[in-house]
Structures are given as C-alpha cells and as structure tokens.
VOGU-3710 file (C-alpha; in Angstrom, 3 decimals, decimal comma):
1> malvetstid> 20,845/12,238/0,240  18,571/9,618/1,822  16,650/7,496/-0,683  13,766/7,240/1,786  12,800/9,896/4,297  10,838/8,998/7,427  9,103/11,119/10,046  6,361/10,809/12,641  3,837/13,560/13,353  0,753/13,136/15,544
11> rigyitlnrp> 0,729/9,309/15,283  1,137/9,394/11,488  4,263/7,782/10,110  5,400/9,317/6,823  7,526/7,238/4,438  8,701/9,382/1,529  10,401/8,254/-1,683  13,260/10,650/-2,256  14,747/10,204/-5,733  12,970/13,101/-7,443
21> ekrnalspel> 15,719/13,498/-10,044  15,038/9,869/-11,129  11,235/10,167/-10,832  11,565/8,043/-7,682  12,438/5,041/-9,836  13,020/1,792/-7,981  16,500/0,411/-7,415  17,540/-2,526/-5,221  18,781/-0,047/-2,623  15,504/1,873/-2,606
31> itklnlafae> 13,452/-1,319/-2,268  15,618/-2,429/0,647  15,260/0,980/2,332  11,479/0,862/1,892  11,336/-2,619/3,383  13,263/-1,393/6,409  11,153/1,770/6,765  7,869/-0,156/6,745  9,214/-2,745/9,187  10,281/-0,011/11,615
41> agfdnrikvi> 6,969/1,841/11,259  5,090/-1,388/11,866  6,812/-1,880/15,222  6,751/1,792/16,287  4,041/2,243/18,932  3,961/5,975/18,282  2,567/5,304/14,788  -1,028/4,292/14,082  -1,404/5,180/10,377  1,298/5,218/7,677
51> vlrangesfc> 1,359/7,534/4,659  3,470/6,533/1,661  4,324/9,571/-0,446  7,036/10,894/-2,751  9,067/14,014/-3,436  9,072/15,552/-6,912  6,679/15,371/-9,850  6,334/11,571/-10,059  5,141/9,154/-7,402  7,265/6,314/-8,796
61> agadlaylkd> 8,288/5,501/-12,374  9,056/1,814/-11,804  12,540/0,344/-12,194  15,282/2,778/-13,170  17,414/2,352/-16,294  20,572/1,323/-14,448  18,576/-1,333/-12,590  17,125/-2,699/-15,852  20,589/-2,801/-17,419  22,005/-4,733/-14,470
71> lqkfsydenl> 19,168/-7,268/-14,625  20,398/-8,391/-18,047  23,573/-9,726/-16,428  21,940/-11,440/-13,453  21,873/-15,211/-13,081  18,585/-16,938/-12,311  19,491/-17,125/-8,611  20,374/-13,421/-8,529  17,112/-12,534/-10,260  15,174/-14,728/-7,845
81> adsknlkell> 16,761/-13,051/-4,821  16,037/-9,641/-6,301  12,425/-10,598/-7,069  11,940/-11,866/-3,534  13,120/-8,511/-2,200  10,313/-6,764/-4,097  7,858/-9,484/-3,091  8,681/-8,950/0,573  8,081/-5,205/0,232  4,665/-5,536/-1,417
91> lqiytlkkvv> 3,599/-8,311/0,944  4,722/-6,333/3,969  2,701/-3,281/2,937  -0,359/-5,400/2,158  -0,291/-7,364/5,428  0,960/-4,636/7,780  -1,157/-4,355/10,930  -1,492/-0,609/10,399  -3,406/1,255/7,708  -1,222/2,411/4,803
101> iaqvqgsala> -2,383/5,338/2,659  -0,712/6,093/-0,685  -0,526/9,828/-1,352  -0,040/9,843/-5,124  1,009/13,313/-6,283  2,195/12,186/-9,739  2,353/9,231/-12,097  2,697/5,693/-10,723  4,013/3,271/-13,340  5,030/-0,408/-13,367
111> ggcglatvcd> 6,541/-1,147/-9,947  5,377/2,269/-8,789  1,819/1,347/-9,687  2,391/-1,865/-7,750  3,348/0,141/-4,667  0,089/2,077/-4,822  -1,947/-1,058/-5,532  -0,981/-2,815/-2,293  -1,771/0,157/-0,050  -5,063/0,100/1,854
121> fvysvpeakf> -6,180/3,478/0,506  -4,995/5,495/-2,493  -5,513/9,255/-2,772  -4,453/10,662/-6,144  -4,256/13,938/-7,994  -6,324/14,094/-11,218  -3,222/14,480/-13,408  -1,585/11,236/-12,285  -1,220/8,407/-14,781  -1,202/4,761/-13,770
131> gytevkigfi> -0,040/1,694/-15,638  1,332/-1,810/-15,303  3,612/-1,326/-18,292  5,899/-4,345/-17,955  4,682/-6,206/-21,077  5,743/-3,221/-23,201  9,404/-4,085/-22,556  9,128/-7,877/-22,620  8,824/-8,175/-18,847  5,879/-9,401/-16,755
141> paivmifllr> 3,998/-7,756/-13,853  4,348/-10,993/-11,911  4,233/-9,981/-8,263  1,719/-7,141/-8,359  -0,589/-9,358/-10,426  -1,404/-11,421/-7,329  -2,644/-8,344/-5,489  -4,349/-6,724/-8,484  -6,450/-9,830/-9,167  -7,743/-9,618/-5,610
151> kvgetkakef> -8,517/-5,943/-5,964  -10,218/-5,672/-9,363  -10,935/-9,216/-10,580  -9,719/-11,111/-13,637  -11,433/-9,170/-16,439  -10,057/-5,766/-15,478  -6,702/-7,167/-14,386  -6,248/-8,679/-17,853  -7,089/-5,345/-19,478  -4,445/-3,561/-17,420
161> lltgnlfsae> -1,751/-6,247/-17,364  -1,930/-7,596/-20,919  -2,058/-4,226/-22,706  0,364/-2,296/-20,513  -1,613/0,817/-21,402  -1,615/3,889/-19,203  -4,877/4,892/-17,567  -6,067/8,008/-15,800  -6,735/8,581/-12,119  -10,439/8,694/-12,951
171> eaksmgivnk> -10,243/5,264/-14,607  -8,235/3,950/-11,653  -10,937/5,209/-9,303  -13,725/3,615/-11,310  -11,893/0,274/-11,098  -11,261/0,486/-7,359  -7,507/1,091/-7,519  -7,861/4,702/-6,359  -10,202/5,670/-3,526  -10,355/9,423/-3,968
181> ivskedlekt> -9,146/12,049/-6,440  -8,039/15,346/-4,934  -6,477/18,474/-6,401  -2,730/18,827/-5,964  -3,264/21,820/-3,681  -5,570/19,874/-1,358  -3,949/16,433/-1,482  -1,725/16,689/1,591  -4,450/18,146/3,823  -7,070/15,676/2,610
191> vldfatqlit> -4,810/12,724/3,387  -3,931/14,250/6,755  -7,616/14,734/7,630  -8,449/11,158/6,640  -5,493/9,707/8,562  -6,461/11,755/11,630  -10,035/10,510/11,367  -8,833/6,903/11,330  -6,545/7,537/14,282  -9,233/9,087/16,473
201> ttsdqsialt> -12,262/6,957/15,525  -10,943/3,402/15,043  -9,262/0,816/17,240  -5,775/-0,202/16,173  -6,378/-3,749/17,463  -9,563/-3,960/15,389  -7,766/-2,606/12,323  -4,998/-5,207/12,677  -7,446/-8,115/13,040  -9,652/-6,889/10,189
211> krmisevqhm> -6,699/-6,467/7,818  -5,480/-9,955/8,687  -8,880/-11,435/7,900  -9,160/-9,582/4,591  -5,778/-10,944/3,495  -6,456/-14,529/4,561  -10,123/-15,405/3,972  -10,146/-14,837/0,210  -8,334/-18,082/-0,584  -10,274/-20,224/1,913
221> rledalnfaa> -13,203/-22,525/1,276  -16,491/-21,015/2,491  -16,794/-23,183/5,596  -13,127/-22,719/6,498  -13,467/-18,964/6,080  -16,549/-18,871/8,309  -14,855/-20,983/10,978  -11,832/-18,680/10,870  -14,174/-15,671/11,119  -15,912/-17,144/14,179
231> eqnaharnte> -12,525/-17,724/15,833  -11,407/-14,179/15,105  -14,718/-12,827/16,375  -14,237/-14,665/19,663  -10,639/-13,478/19,885  -11,622/-9,854/19,221  -14,128/-9,885/22,084  -11,299/-10,522/24,541  -9,083/-7,670/23,379  -8,592/-4,616/25,568
241> dckkgieafl> -9,888/-2,359/22,799  -13,163/-4,277/22,525  -13,726/-4,192/26,282  -12,946/-0,485/26,338  -15,219/0,239/23,387  -18,200/-1,724/24,704  -17,879/-0,175/28,143  -17,862/3,332/26,656  -20,845/2,501/24,422  -22,927/1,043/27,269
251> nkqplkw> -22,126/3,981/29,542  -22,710/6,494/26,723  -19,244/7,898/27,217  -17,267/9,606/24,452  -14,571/7,344/23,012  -11,382/8,629/21,470  -8,761/6,167/20,302
//
C-alpha cells in the first residue's frame, strides 16, 4: 500500500496521506514520500493548484510511536538529518510556486498540525481538533514555530506552543490558522469549487510571484522590502500573463486562465 497517493484531475493535483490505520502518523518514509510528491507536483505543468488531504478519520496525528521510539536511539547527527528532512517538507510546501490547500477531514496534531499550518489555505470540518502538542512529551515544536509566528504572531503562538493544548476548528479559524469550516459532507466539493475558482480566475505566474514576495518581505527592513517590491512589480509587468491580462482588460474581452 502506497503511503502517499497522488492524482491529477482538471489541473488539481491531489496529494493524499494514506496511513489510515495509523491515523496518518508521520514516519521518515512518509515525510520523504511527501517531499517527493510535492516536488513532482511543483514541476508538473498539468497542475495549477495542489490539495493536501488524507484517508481515514484523522488528517495526521503527528509522529507515530515506532518513529518516536527510534528517535531515542539516534545520535545528534542522525536527529539533525531527520529534522532537516521535515524542515525541507514544510519549507517546500510554504514556498511552492503553486497554491496548496489543506483539506482537513479530521484531527491535525503536532507534526500534522504543522502540515496544515504551512499550507496557503486550510479548509476544515467542525469536528477536527488541532494542537501543537510537542511540549506534552518533552519535545519542542521547533520547525513549525517559525511558520506559526508568521501566521498568528507571538502572543497566540506562545499560547498554542507553550501549553500544547488542543483547540477546536472554530478557535483555529478565529486565529487565522483555518480559513473556512465546512461540514464533512460538503468538504470535498467546497475545496474543489475553491480550487477551480483559483484555476480559472488567477494567473499562475502572478500567484508564484506573490507567494515568493509574501515569504521573503517579512524579514526585510522597510526600505529593502519596498525596493524588492518595486523590482518584482517591474518584473511582473514583463510576464506573458500580465501582457495577456492587460490586453484582455483593455479590449473588454473575457479572460480565463
């Protein structure tokens, strides 16, 4: 059985966690497979939007028990290599040139919550629980912390990361971790409709440039950020998508991407 299932339908690339019997818990093999799946989807010209989803009742329960047991025997260098593997996955999702939507049909905990956090949009069922639970077992939410601080700010990040408490989908939405809460029956169609809307109404070149700016300007000094923005603005004006879009707008022609 494949740990990760992939498919492409109507320019949507689906990446599906497939360890339902383990609540889609993360293992080194699963992380490696996810890294590969996102890399392939990023280069696949047939794909414009990516949906990350899972089979079974849970979205992802974090690291599995066998994984945690093995970590106790790892040397520092082995732990560092393993940590970098997870870092590469989260960074790849966050910086991918294509929009990534998390379709959360069940609880997302620890590393699983990290997976959802780095996606561009998160659609969740009301029953889902979220939590960065690492401190409960003497671990730290080190890598996801970098992304969570950007998303919700220090005050809320401390509340989530230092307590390790679970929180509801409604709380996640109020904090900006979840974009929309949808019933389990409507989740798949709602995500499909949103992905289709993005595909048909937005430029993929514009999406790629905008995502790059969002990831890079936050750590820059104000003047450096504005100079970078001016450069990107000038670059965007010379793209084929911009020329196509302006021509259609000026000629009052319908535009479908």
